[in-house]
N, C-alpha and C positions, 0 to 999 in steps of 0.2 A: 504493500500500500504506500509506503514511503517513497519507493522508487517511482510508482505511478504518479504520486502527487508532485514529484520533482519534474517529471516529463510534462505534466499538464501545465506547471508554472512556466516551463521553458517555452511551451507552445504559445501561451498567452503573451509572454514578453516578445517572442518573435513576431507574433501577429501585430502587436503594437509597433514594432520596428518596421514592419511592412507598411502599416498605416502612415507612419512618419515619412517613409520614402514616397508613398502615394501623395502626400501633401506637397512636398517640394517638387516632385516630378510633374504634378498637375497644376501648380500655381499658374502656369502659362495659360491654361484654359480660361481662367477668369480674368487675368490681368495683363496679358501680353499686348492686346490691342490698346488698352487704356494707357499703358506705359509708352508704347511706341508712338502714339499720337500726341503725347504730352498732356493728356487730360489729368493725370495724377502723377505725383512724384513716386518713384519706384518703391521706396520703403513705406510710404503711406499706403500705397496700393496693396502691398502684400499684408500689411497689418489689418486693413479693412477686410481683406479676403479671409484671413485667418479667423477673425471674430465671426464672420458669417458662415464659415465652414462649421464652426462649433455649434452655432444656432441650428443650422440645417440638419445636423446629426440627430436632433430631437424631434424632427417633424414627422418621421414615418419609419416603419420597420418592414415595409413590403419587400424591398430588395434584400434585406438581411434574411428574411424568411425564404426567399428564392435560393439563396446560397446554402442556408443551414438545413432546409427541408426538401429542396427540389432537385438539385443538380446531381447529387450522388446518394447512394444508399447508406443511411446512417448506421445500419446494423453491421456493415462490414468495415467500418472506419475505426482505426486506432489513433490515439494522439500522435504517435510517430508519423503516421501518414500525413496528418495536417502539418506537422513540422516540416516534413520533406516538401510539401506543396509550397509552403511559405519561403523556403530556401530558393526554389526555382523562381518564384515571383520577385523576390528581393533582388537577386542577382541580375535578372533581366531589366528591372527598373534602373539599377545603378549603371549597367552597361549603356543603355540608351540615353540616360542622363549624361554620361561622360561624353558621348558624341553629339549631344544636343538634339536628339531626335524625339519628337513628340510621339510616343507609343502609348498603348493602353495599359495602365496599371490593372484595370479590371480584367482584361484578357490574360495578362500575366498571371494573375491569381487564379483565374478559371483554368488556364492551361496547367499550372502547377497542381491544382487539386485533381484534375482529370488524370494527369500523368502518374501522380503518386497513388491514386485510387486504383488505376488499372494495374500498376505494379504490385499492389497489395492484394486486391480482391478480384481482379479480372475485369474485362470489358463490361460484363453484365452489371457491375456495380455503378456504372455511369448511366444516368437516365437520358438517353439519346433524344427523346422528344423535348425535354426541357432545354437541353443544349441547343437544339436547332431553333425552337420557337422563341426562347427568351435570351439567347446569347448570339448565335450566328446570324439569324435574320436581322435583328436590330443592329448588329455590327456593320452589315452591308447597307441597311436602309438609313441609318442615322446620318452619316455624312452626306448622302444624296439628298435626303429631305431637308437637312439643315442648310446645305449648300444652295439648293434651289430657292428655299425660303429667303436666305440672305441676299441672293442675287436679285430676286424680285423686290425685296424690301429696299435694297440700295437704289434700284432704278426708281422706285416710288419716292424715296427720300429726295433724290436729286430733282425729280420732276416737280414735287411739291415746293421745293426750295428755289426754283428758278428765279422768282421775283423777289426773294427775300434778300435783305442786306447781308453781304458775304460774311463780314466779321461777326455780326450779331448771330447769324445762323450757326457759325462754327462754335461760338461760345455756348449756344443752346445745345448743340449736339455733344459737346464735351460734358456738359451736365448730364445729358441723357446717357452718355457712355458710363459715367460713374454709377448711375442708377442701374443700368443693365449689367455692368460688371458685378455689382452687388448681388443682382439676381442670379447670375451664373455661379457666384461663390456659394450662395445659399443652396442652389440646385446641386452643386458639387458635394456639399456636405450631406445633403439629403440622399444622394445616390452612392457616392464613393465611400463615405465613412461607414455606411451600412454594410458594405462588403466585408470589412474587418469584423464588424459586429457578428455577421453571419458565421464567419470562420471560427471566432472564439466560441460562439454558441454551439457550433458543431463539435468543437473540441470538448466542451463541457458535457454535451450529450454523450459523446464517445467515452468520456471518463466517468460517466454516471453521476456527475455533479448536479445536473438538472435533468428533468424528465424529457423524453422525446417530444417533439412538436412544440416545445416551449418557445416563447418570444425571448429576445435578448434581455437579460437582467439589466436593471438601471445602471449598475456599476460598469457593465460592459459598454453601454451606450455612452456614458460619460467619458470613460477612458479612451474609447475610439475617437470620440469627438475632439478631445484634448490632443491626442497624438497627431491627428491630421491637421489640426489648427497650428500646432508647433512647427510641423514640417512646412506648412504653407507660409508661415511667417519668415522662415529662413530663406525662402524664395529659390526656385529652380532657375537661376538666371540664364543658364545655357539654353534651356528650352524656351524661356521667354524670348531670348534673342531670335531664335529660329522662327517661332510663331509670330512674333511681332514685326520682324524685319526680313527674315529669310524667305518667307513664302510669297509675300507681296508687300507693296507700300500702301498703307491705309490712311485715309483722311478720317476726321471725326465722324462724318456721316456714315462712312462704311463701317467704322468700328461699332457705332451704335446699332446698325442693322445686323452685323455679324453676331454680336453678343445677345441681342434680343432674340434672334432666331434660335441660337444654340440653347439659351435658357429655356425657351418654350419647349423644345424637343426633349431636353433632359428632365424637366419637371413632369412632362406628360409620361415619360417612360418610367419615372420613379413611382408615379401614381398607379401605373399598370403592373409594377413589379418586374419590369425588364431590367436586367443587369447591363445597362447601357454604358458604353465607353464615352465619357465626357470628352476625351481627346479626339475621338472620331467626329463627334458632333461639332466641336469648336473648330477643328481643322477644316471640316467641310464648309462651315459657315464663313470662315476667313477667306477661303478660296472663292466661294460664291460671291462674297462682297468685293473681292479683288476684281472679279470679272464683271461685276455690276456697274462699275464706274467707267465711263468712256475714257479711254486712254490708260485704263488699268491693265496690269499684267500679273499673271501668276508665274512664279519661277518653277517651272515643271521639273527641273533637275532636282531641286530640293524636295518637291512633292513626290517624285518617284522614289527617292531614298526613304521617304516617310512611308509610302505605300508598301515597300519591301519589308520595312520593320513591322508594319501592321500584320503582314502575312506570316512573318516568322514568329510573332509573339506567342501564340498558342502552342505550336509544336516545340519551340525552343524551351519555354518554361516547363512544358510537360516532360521533355527529355531530361532536363536537369533534375526535376522533382522525382522522376522515376529512378534515376541513378541514386539520388539521395535516399529514397525509400529502400532501395536494395541494400545500401550500406547500413542503414538503421536496423535492418532485419537481423544483423549479427549481434544485437543486444545493446547494452548500455555503452560499451566502448564504441560501437558503430555510431550511435547517436552523438557521442562526444566528438568523434572524428568529423562528422558533418558540421557540427556547431563550430569547431575550430576552423574548418574550411570556409564557412560562411563569414566568420569574423576576419580571417586573413584576406579573403578575396575582396571584401568590402573596404578594408584598409588599403589594399593595393590600388583599387579603383580610385579612392579618394586621393592617394598620393599622386597618381597619374594626372588627376584633374588640376593639381597645383602647378603643373607645368605651364598652363595657360589659364589664368584666373579670370572668370567672368563673374562680375557682381553688379550691384546697383549703380556703381560709378561708370561702368562701360557697357551696360546691357544694350544701349541703343547705338553703339558703334557698329558700323558696317564697312565691309571692304569695297573697294572700287570695282571689283570684278564680280559683284553679286548680280549685276544686271545681266539679262540674257534676252535674246531676240524673242519676239512673240511667236509662240508655237501654233500648231494647227488649231487647238481648242480655243485659244485666245482670239485668233483670227476669225474663226467661225462665229464666236460670240459677237465680235465687233461687227461682223457683216450684217447681223440682224438688229443692230442697235440703231434706232431711228435717229437721223441727224437732228441737231438742235435747231431751233428757229433762227433764221437768218444765215444758216450755213456755217456757223462758227460756234465754238464751245462757249457756254455761258460762264459767267464769273463764278457761279456756284460749283461748276464742275472743274474749273481750272485747279490742278493740284497745287495746294499751298503747303509748304513744308511745316512739319510739326514744330520745328525749332528754328528760330531766326538764323542761327549760325550755319544752317544747312541750305540756306536759300540759294547760294550760288551753285553748289555742287548738284543739288537736286534738279536744277533746271538745265543742266548741261546734257548733251546727247549721250555722254558716256554712262550716265546713271539712270536716265529715265527712258523707258521704251514706250513709244507711241504706237498704238494699234491703228 
């Protein structure tokens, strides 16, 4: 019993560590566009996001129930299986953070849980219908729906603002961005913090600490909310840079449209109990907003790397988790080996990240070679964009740099691609 209590404590601590990495990995989802357009200062933005993530954790338990009751068979799960699943998820989060790629923490967790469960109890212990309907289909649909919604919202926003005063309009949209960013943070806490709640609850059920089909205890909800809030406050600056500056160049109107569209999709999915990836939703909305402005461009080379990471998330996390589960099967010393490997690997990744530090002081810095020619998709979108009245771009659509110091460089042909 003492040994079991120890492994259960290890699982809970590891789950909260995953929740922490989820926080700083996904800060970009809520705040990247707000920071890149200058609507908020970086440190203030992540502080606000952290508080709202914590609040969002208390709003619902539907997604937590999907994890703890629906995805895998509780009867065949041991605490060691959940520990192995978390190892796969944490390492994938850290690797993608190191290279600055927005990948799904949700899918890393799902992949880890699936891989470890299959290694322990076989394929039959995974509920395939839940995996397809509440994980895979939303993974494909979310970026498409959010992207299309953001594209249309951007078009509508510019259309309605044609006759508005340019400076007053941009100030208004910056205020709107702050509100919509808060909504995304709230939605992120509602959706992502619950995933850790679900995993901890699953571990408690597996260990006999709570009855099967139980909702997450209050201490689980509180600890998961605090862990993701702390991770959010530290800020995943590498991924914020990619999301805010690497995918496209956003104006306040686009940032507002992107964040509002993403928040709507995420909150709707949380209500339905879908374990949605906020990364997929926000990335899709950012690209949609980039295509929605006349003269906007999406950097498809960055987007392609991101899509590849999305495709690898489930199988990569599952493979690492399956190997970890195999090692833990040798007993207490096997679990200790996996724990040491996790700590050592995490430390090595952190040390590698120190070679090129990205923080709140340089998160908006971009290289001169980030611009790329308009691709087939951008050109096709531009082809169906109705020309503005009078045959020239209106003042409200003329790209205005977020920061005065960038005025000269952003208007030169080397950094702005015109569709």
